C-alpha positions, 0 to 999 in steps of 0.5 A: 500500500502506498503511503498517503502523501503529506500536506505541503507547508503551503497547504497546511497554512491554507487549511489553518487559515480557512479553519480560523476564518470559519471559526470566526464566522461562526462566532460572529453569527452567534454574536449577531443572534445571541449577543447584545448589539450595544458596543461596550468595552471593559478592559481586563488589563491594568491601566498602569501598563498603558500609562507607562507606554504612553509616558514613554512615548510622550514624555509626560503623564498619560491619560488613565481612563477609569469608569465606575458604572452605577446605572440603577442608582443614577436613574433612581436619583434622577427620577426622585429629583424630578418629582421633588422639583415639581412640574415645569412652570410653562405647563398650563394649570387648571385650578379645581377649587375644593371647598369643605363640606361644612358651611364656611360662611363667616369663617376667615381664610388663613391659607390653602394647600395646593396638590398638583397632578399631571394629566393629559387631554387627548387630541381632538379634531375641530372644523375651522370655518371661514365666514366671509360676509358679502357686501354691496355698495351703492354702485352695486359693487360686491365686496368680500374678503379673500380666503387665506392661502391654504397648504393644499389648495381646495383641500380639507386639511389645515396646517395643524392636521398635516403637521400632526400626521407627518410627525406621527408617522416620521417621528413616532412611526405610526403608519397611516392606517393606525392614524386613521383608526385614531381619527375614527375614535376622535369622531371622523372616518378618514381612509388611510389612502386619503391621509396618504394623498394629503401627505403627498400634497404636503410634500409637494409644498415642502419640495422647494424647501428641501432643495434649499436645504440641500443647497445650503448643506452642500455649501459647508466644507465638512460633511459626514456621509453614510447610507441605510437600506429601505424596502420599496414596492416596485411595480416591476417586481410582483409580490416583492420589494426593491431594496433602495438606499437613503444616502445621508449627509450630515453637517456638524457645523451647520447641524443639518442633515440631508437624506437623498434617496437612490434606487441602489448603493452604487457610486452614482448617487454620491457622485451626483450629489457631491459633484460641486462639493468642496471640503472634508468628507468623513465616511466608513470604508465603503468603496463607493466613496473611493471615487473621491480620492482623485479629487483635489478639492475633496479630502476623505476622512476615516472613522475610528468607530468602524475600526473599533468595532473590528477589534471589539469583534476580535476579543474572543480571537486574540484578547491580548492584541484586541484589548491593547488597541481598544485601550488606546482607543479608549484614551482617544475617546477620553480626549474627545469627551474632555473637549466636549465637556469643556465646550472647547472651540475648534482651535482649542480642541486641536491643541488638546489633541496634539498634546494628548491624542497624537502620541497615542495614535503614533504609538498605535501606528508603530504597533500596527507596523510590528504586528501586521505580519504576525497574525493570520489575515483571515482571522478576526484580529487579522481583519481588524488590523488590516482594516485599520492599517488600510485606513490609518492615514485617513483616520489620522486626519482628524488630528489636523483640524479641530472641526473634524470629529473622531468618528462618523457616529453623528451621521449614524445617529441621524439614520436611527429614525429610518431603522425604527420606521422600517419596523413599523411601516416596513416599506415605502410604497414607491420610489417617489414615496421613498424620496418623499420620506427622504425629504421629511427625514431631512427637515425633521432630522434637522429640527431635532439637531436644532432643538426645534419642536418638529410639529410646531415647525411643520405647522408654521412652515406649511402655513407660510410656504404658499406665500413665501418668496422663492428667494426667501426660503432660507428663512424657513430652514431650521437654523434660521426659522423663527415661529411667527409670533401670532398665527393669523388663524385661531 
């Protein structure tokens, strides 16, 4: 019998790498199915070791990050304090006078006790009637007041109802059929299809404002970008949905966000929108953004958070290496937290980073060079190191300008309402409907960033837009919007 030939060294290495890759895929699947989605890293090594490394690299004491978590106690204390503080003074009060059962005539009042309770009056529908008296002069000339401009010409809904149905769907994620059920309980049966028609009419009115927001946001010199999927009904695909994408652009300085719907995830969407944009563009590692590398008027900036996730996933594969990098990143985020808590200007944040963050990133870069060739490329730690090595220079750029953020998390936070909406109304009815949703997400997301009540904003804007000159639309954008002091309508 002939002996079975031994595997060559190359074949053994290939099998070893394949085995490691399969193990990591199984771990990742288990993490996605059973694990918590919240990213949290609690170091298992001595912080003093990290401090010594940083001190040797920087020549000065390093930042040591220590966290004490007492979540349950903090929540209880906040809740208790809120109750003791009473209710906000801006809430209207309804006084109910409770007199004693006894006859108090002839008695002298010496004071009163006040007990407050918080209550709610459910929303109610009402009909606004425009009553216009008609007059005739001695010359037989008729006179009658003109109707005020309405959001939907000859339509039934007023600005208050339109703003409520939009915010109910896109802020509180109530589909139109559920809203129709509620309106029926309030005394009027309004089909969901009618509500959808009203929504389309409101979006036609908001379209110029959305375009003004787009132009204003693209005038910035620093944007963050990301994309998120949305299921869309497609007439060409019977009993199936098409996967479109909302491309999201966020301006940290303007505190504005823009959603741009595209049927696909190809590079044409950002290429078209950012055709005339000039400045920094911060993204994850998606290849669609690589097309901007060749442009001299645009600089791509990397995202630390995406790199951190790779090392968080690699903790089970190579705990020592993964924890080492995560500790360095923890120090970097502590520097960002210090800048945020002290409300530092861009210049001061730049100086703080040069003093405390740059030595850490330089140390991380040296470590990557040393370790890159020591790990299996297809292992979890190998993928993490490879991802960071490939994007190290782009991530490093945040140190060069105090305006830049360390990661892309702000734009990802703007995408969350889309994810919540997907769980409630599942899909958009058409490609045009997906773009209308992008329009609303842009305006309401910008309201949130500006600390503006979205319902108040939409009600005021929908009332004013029909008469607003096109060259004055900027006044209605969230950063410039001022609610009219007195609404012309009751």
